[in-house]
C-alpha positions as CSV (number, residue, x, y, z in Angstrom):
1,M,39.4,-17.9,-14.2
2,Q,38.2,-21.3,-16.4
3,Y,37.2,-22.4,-13.5
4,L,34.5,-19.7,-12.5
5,S,33.6,-19.2,-16.1
6,F,32.7,-23.2,-16.5
7,F,30.8,-22.8,-13.0
8,I,28.9,-20.1,-14.3
9,N,27.6,-21.7,-17.5
10,M,27.2,-24.9,-15.9
11,V,24.8,-23.3,-13.2
12,G,23.4,-20.6,-15.1
13,L,22.9,-21.8,-18.5
14,E,21.8,-25.3,-18.1
15,A,19.1,-24.6,-15.4
16,V,17.3,-22.5,-17.9
17,D,16.5,-22.9,-21.8
18,F,16.1,-19.5,-22.7
19,Y,15.3,-20.7,-26.3
20,N,12.7,-22.9,-25.2
21,N,10.1,-20.5,-23.7
22,E,6.9,-21.9,-25.0
23,T,7.4,-25.0,-22.8
24,H,6.1,-23.8,-19.5
25,A,3.6,-21.0,-21.2
26,G,0.3,-20.3,-19.3
27,N,1.0,-23.1,-16.9
28,S,0.5,-20.8,-13.6
29,F,-1.3,-18.3,-12.6
30,V,0.7,-17.4,-9.4
31,P,3.0,-14.7,-10.7
32,F,-0.1,-13.0,-11.9
33,I,-1.6,-13.1,-8.6
34,G,1.6,-12.2,-7.3
35,F,1.7,-9.1,-9.5
36,M,-1.6,-7.8,-8.5
37,A,-0.9,-8.4,-4.8
38,F,2.0,-6.1,-5.3
39,L,0.1,-3.2,-7.2
40,I,-2.7,-3.1,-4.5
41,G,-0.6,-3.3,-1.8
42,L,1.6,-0.3,-3.3
43,A,-1.7,1.4,-4.0
44,V,-2.9,0.7,0.0
45,V,0.2,2.4,0.8
46,I,-0.3,5.4,-1.5
47,V,-4.0,5.8,0.1
48,G,-2.7,5.0,3.4
49,L,0.2,7.7,3.1
50,A,-2.3,10.4,2.0
51,I,-5.0,9.7,4.9
52,Y,-2.0,10.2,7.3
53,F,-0.6,13.1,5.6
54,T,-4.4,14.6,5.4
55,A,-4.6,14.3,9.2
56,S,-1.1,15.3,10.2
57,R,-1.0,18.3,8.4
58,N,-4.8,19.0,9.1
59,F,-5.9,19.9,5.6
60,N,-8.7,18.8,3.0
61,L,-8.1,18.7,-0.4
62,F,-12.2,19.4,-1.6
63,Y,-13.2,21.0,1.8
64,D,-16.9,23.0,1.1
65,Q,-18.7,24.5,4.5
66,R,-21.6,23.3,2.6
67,D,-20.9,19.7,2.8
68,V,-20.8,19.8,6.6
69,K,-23.6,18.5,8.4
70,I,-24.1,20.3,11.7
71,T,-26.2,18.7,13.8
72,Y,-28.1,20.4,17.3
73,Q,-25.5,19.2,19.8
74,D,-22.4,20.3,17.6
75,Q,-24.0,23.9,17.5
76,I,-24.3,23.9,21.5
77,L,-20.6,22.6,21.9
78,S,-18.1,25.2,23.0
79,D,-15.1,26.0,20.8
80,D,-12.9,24.2,23.1
81,E,-15.2,20.7,23.2
82,K,-15.2,21.6,19.3
83,A,-11.2,21.2,18.9
84,K,-11.1,18.4,21.4
85,K,-13.4,16.6,19.2
86,A,-11.5,17.6,15.9
87,A,-8.1,16.4,17.7
88,E,-9.8,13.3,18.6
89,K,-10.6,12.8,15.1
90,L,-7.5,13.6,13.5
91,E,-5.7,11.3,15.9
92,K,-7.8,8.4,15.4
93,D,-7.3,9.5,11.1
94,K,-3.6,9.2,11.8
95,K,-3.8,5.6,13.3
96,K,-5.8,4.6,10.8
97,G,-3.4,5.7,8.2
98,K,-0.7,4.2,9.9
99,I,-2.3,0.9,9.6
100,V,-3.9,1.3,6.2
101,S,0.0,2.0,5.1
102,I,1.0,-1.1,6.8
103,V,-1.4,-3.1,5.4
104,G,-0.1,-2.1,2.3
105,V,3.6,-3.0,2.9
106,V,2.6,-6.5,4.5
107,M,0.9,-7.5,1.1
108,M,4.0,-5.7,-1.2
109,V,6.3,-8.0,0.7
110,L,3.7,-11.0,0.7
111,S,3.8,-10.8,-2.7
112,F,7.4,-11.2,-3.5
113,F,7.1,-14.7,-1.3
114,I,4.0,-15.6,-3.8
115,L,6.3,-15.2,-6.9
């Protein structure tokens, strides 16, 4: 047991001087960049998941019929064509949500390599 405690003391305590924390204070901005990359990645993942779940559940949080701009070409479409157009838009939004989420996860993973 003494060998184990000697090894832990030799490796752990001599590598870092915890009582001299002013030696490296303010020398590097890389940890800050890594932390900000993690936070931005987390925000991007949340936005991507919101886009994906909005498209998959087909709901909108703030939907008002007055906000919809209907063109003449949209007025003359049949109901089947309107449904097909809406389904294509939902599939595109699902794909966009997946891509945005993957980008956010990649940013979060890369932030650990920066640190």
